[in-house]
C-alpha positions in Angstrom: 104.5 134.7 276.7 101.0 135.9 276.0 98.1 133.5 276.2 97.2 134.0 272.5 100.6 132.8 271.4 100.0 129.3 272.8 96.5 129.0 271.5 94.8 125.8 272.4 97.7 124.8 274.6 96.5 126.9 277.4 93.0 125.3 277.2 94.6 121.8 277.2 96.6 122.6 280.2 93.6 124.0 282.1 91.7 120.9 281.3 94.5 118.6 282.3 95.0 120.6 285.6 91.3 120.4 286.4 91.3 116.6 285.9 94.5 116.2 288.0 92.8 118.1 290.8 89.8 115.8 290.6 92.1 112.7 290.7 94.0 114.1 293.7 90.8 114.7 295.6 89.6 111.2 294.9 93.0 109.7 295.9 92.8 111.6 299.2 89.6 109.8 299.9 89.0 106.2 300.8 89.7 104.2 297.6 90.8 100.6 297.3 94.1 99.7 295.9 92.8 98.8 292.4 91.0 102.1 292.0 94.1 104.0 293.3 96.3 102.3 290.8 93.9 103.3 288.0 93.8 106.9 289.2 97.6 107.0 289.4 98.0 105.7 285.9 95.6 108.3 284.6 97.4 111.0 286.5 100.7 109.8 285.0 99.3 109.9 281.5 97.9 113.4 282.1 101.3 114.6 283.4 102.9 113.4 280.2 100.3 115.2 278.1 100.8 118.4 280.1 104.6 118.2 279.4 104.0 117.7 275.7 101.6 120.7 275.6 104.1 122.9 277.4 106.9 121.8 275.1 104.7 122.5 272.1 103.7 125.9 273.4 107.4 126.8 274.0 108.3 125.7 270.5 105.6 127.8 268.9 103.8 127.2 265.6 107.0 126.9 263.6 108.2 123.9 265.7 111.4 125.6 266.7 112.2 127.1 270.1 111.1 130.7 270.5 113.7 133.3 271.3 
């Protein structure tokens, strides 16, 4: 699939991936339990968004799976 065919989906995935990398880096550091829980919740939400973006990209603009 070409990048143009997924439009803004690629940009969204890049943004989500960059943020997930930031969260992972922070979690690898010395954070307290409350902060870690907050970061994990955010990472979970971002992972869900990434899944929806990929699903939308695969379905294409018509909303049906591309062949």
